[in-house]
N, C-alpha and C positions, 0 to 999 in steps of 0.2 A: 486616522483614515479608515481603519478597520471598522469602527463604529458606524461609518457612513455607508457601509456595504449593505444594501437592501435587496437589490435585484442582481441575480447571478446568471450569467450565460453559460450553458453547458453545451459544448460542441462534441458530438460523438456519444452514442448511446448503447455501447456494448455493455458487458457485465459491469465494468468499472463506472462508466458514465452514468448508467441508470442508478447504480448504487449511490453515486454522488448526488443525483437529483433527489433521491429519497432523504438523504441526510440533510441537505440544504432546506428542504421543505419542513422536515421535523424540527429544525432550528428556527423556523419562522420566516425564512426568506421566500421571496418570489423568484421563480426560475423560468428562464426562457431556454427552450431546448431546440437544438438544430442537429440534423443528421440526414445525409442524402440517401440512406437506405430505404427499403420498402416497408410499409406498414409500421413505421416508427411510432406514431402516436398510440396505436393500439398496443404494441409491444411494451412501451414504457408504462402505459396505464396498467396493463396486466401485472408487470413486475412490481409496480408501486403498491398495488393492492396486496400482493404476496408478502412484501416486506413491512408494510405499515404496522401490523400487530407487533412485530419486534421493536419497531421504533417507538410505539406507544409504551411498551414495557420499559424501554430505556428512559422515557420521559420526554414529552413534547414541550417545546417552548410556547409561551403565551401567543396565541394567534396562529399557531402552526396549522396548516391545512393540506391535506393530500391533493386538493384541487387547485392549489395556488401555483400552477405551472401552465405553460402554453407551448405547444409545438409550433415553431415558426417557419419550418421548411428546411431546405437543404443547408442553409447557412443562416447566420444572424444578420445578414445584409438587410438594411432598412430598419433594423432594431438595435443596432450597436449602441446608439446614443442612450439607450435605456439601461444598459448594464453597468454595474459598479465593480464587477470582478468576473473573470472568465476562467473556466476550467476546461481545458482541451483534452480530449480522450481519443484522438485519431489513431490510425494504425501505426505500428512501430517501424516507420520508414522515414528516412531523412527527407526524401523528396516530397512526400505527402505532408509531413509536419511543416516543412518549410513553406509550402503553399498555404496551408491553413493558418499558421501563425502570422504570415505576412498579411493575409486578408484581415485577420482580427486586429493586427497592429494598425492597419490603415483605417479600419472602421470605428474603433473605440476611441474614447477620450484619452489623451496622452498620459493621464495619471492612473488609468485603470490597470491593475496588475493582471498579467496574462500568465496563468499557471498551466503547465502541461503535466499530465499524469504519466508521462513516459516512464516505462519500467526499467530502462537501461541507457537510453540515449541522452547524453548531456545536452542542455539547451543551446550551448554554443555551436552545435552542429546544425541547427535549423533556424537561426535568426538572421542569416546573411541577407535575406530579401526584405527585412523590416526597415522601412524608411522613416516612419514617424518617431517612434521611441522604443528601440529595442532594449533599453535599459530596464524596462519593467517586466521582461520575460524571465521566467525561472521555472524550475521543476517543483511540483508539489505531488510527490509520488505516494499514493496511499498503499496500505497493505490490504489485500482483498479478504472480505468485502468491506469497502470503506464505510458503509453505514453501521458496521459493528466494530471493526478493528480500529483502535484509537490512533495508531501511528500514521504520521505524515512526514515524509522526508522532504524538507525544503532545501533545494539545491540551486543557489544562484550560479550564474556563469561569471567569468571575469569582468564582464561589462555591466552586470546587473547592479542597479543602484541600491544603496543601503535602505533608502526609503521603501522601495518595493519589497525588499527582503523583510524589513521590520513589519510592513503591512501584512504580508503573508503569514508571518509567525503569529502576529496578534489575531488575525482573522481565524486561523485554525485553532488557536487556543480558545477563542470565544465560542467556537463550535464544540467545545469540550473534547477536542482531539489532543493528541500528545505529539506535537511537532518537534522534530529535531533539526538542527541546522548543520549542514555539511559545509565545511570551510573551503573545500576544493571539489571540483568536479571529478568524479570517478565512475567508470562504466559499471552499471548495475546498482550503483549507490550502496547502501549499507545492508539493509535487510536481505535483499536478493543475493548479495555476495556471501553473507553468512549462511543463507539457505543453500546456496550452490555448494559451499564447502562441505556442509553436513551431508547433503544429498549425494555428492560425489563419492564420499566414503561409504555411504549406505549402499549405493549402487555396486561398488566394488565388493563389499561383503556378501551381497546376494549373488553376484556373478560368480564369485569364488566358491559358492555353496556352503559358506560358513553359517549363514542364517537365511531364513525366508523373508519375503517382504512383510508378511504378517508379524514375524518376530521382531523385525526392525521397528515397526510401528508400536508393538507392545513395549519394546525397550524405551522408545522415546516418550510414550504416554505415561510411563510409570517411573521415570527418572528425570532426564534432562528437561522434558517438556514442562511439567508442573514446577520443578525447581526454578528454572530460568524465568518462567512466567511471573513469578513473585519477586525475584531478586535480580535476575540478569546474571551473566557469567562472571563479571567482576565482583559483584557483591556476594555471589555464591562462594567465590574463592576467599573473600574476606572472612565469611562465616566458617568456611572449611579450614581456614588456617588459624583458627582460635577465636573468631568473633571479636576481634579488636582491631585497632588502627594498623597494627603490624601484621595482621592476618594474611593479607595478600602476598606480601614479600616472603613471609615465612613459608607459605605453601609452595610458592614458585621455587624457592631455594631447595626445597625437598623433592619436588616432583618434576621440576623443569628438565633435568637431564633425562629422566625416564620418558618424558613426553617427546623429547627430540628423537629418541630411539623409535618410538611408535611412529612418528612422522616420517622417518626414513623408510620404515616398512610400508607405510601407506603410499609413499611416493613410488616404491618399487612395484606396488600392485595397483597403480593408478588405473581407474576405469577408463576404457576407451569407448568413445561414442560411435559404435558401429551398429548396423542393422542386426547382425548376429547377436551381439550382446543385448541389444534392446529386446530381442525375442526372448532371451533368457529372463530378463527382468519382467517383461509383460506376462510371461507364463506364470511367474510367481505371484504377480498381482492378480491375475485372473483366478488363481487358486484361492487367494484371500477373499475375493469378491463372491465366491460361490455361496448362494443363499442369503446374501446381504441386501437389505432394502436400502439402497443408496439415498433415495429421497428422504426416508425417515431418519437415516443417519445424519444427513446434513441438517435437518430440522432440529434434531436433538443436540447436535454440536452447536448450532447457533443459539439455541435457548440456554445451554450451559455456559457459553462464553459470555452472554449478557449477565448471567448471575455472578460469574467470576469477576467481571469488571465492576459490577456493583459492589461486591464484597471488598475488592481492592480499594475502591474509592473511600471506604470507611476505615481503612487501615492507614493511619496517619504517618506511621514510621517508614512505610515503604516509599522509596523515592523513584 
């Protein structure tokens, strides 16, 4: 089924939706784009021109073209019969997603997978109005920006068919993404929950005056960040525990109790999400940003990430 996906419908063209459009085009697909916002066609065109050099560096599929897309209006109505896969990127609200997904379900062929980029809402919360075939609806949550970051979290709901799930996994694999399958729905999915846990403690450390925002970033960029990007936390512990099959258990048996003590202290100083505390964090962030060229920083980050992912692709032992 994945091999038959030639034309993709993208509904919603914010940062995530436009990034998806660029990726699909770079992989040789035709894309139909819908969004009710103002000046959508011009905005998408501008963003595509900005990201295309990065996509060229990653490598374009045969026949890939920055021009192989069409803005069709507020929705895909009247063009649904043309799409073989739909990526929805609407606002993170149950009522809006319910309306959008129901319209897509009504308009598309019954075998077409409907994937939502929802960053935290499980799809079971917004399929109640689907009448034709709600079993092909699932989450395909990318890590921002999708045209660079390989991860896609595929999250079926309890009624999603195995066929739809298998098609989504095969489709994103064919796009050279790194899809993972979540066996159960969970709010926030995986990457955002891990990010939330780390950020929560980082916020606490800055709020308490232990370190600054800049020092937190320095810590991450020069320790956990590069280490986890090559091995992940579990494999890192395998290596840290002796670089053998018993390494993970060995390390946990030695540091597990100590970690529990740290976690109790972290819980005792848990960050509270108040305006006052946000002011403290933002003050530290603004100090960090003094004299920083954010546009250049983002450009350099994106360029380096592409090089890192290229290097990782040649490292056959990394899993």
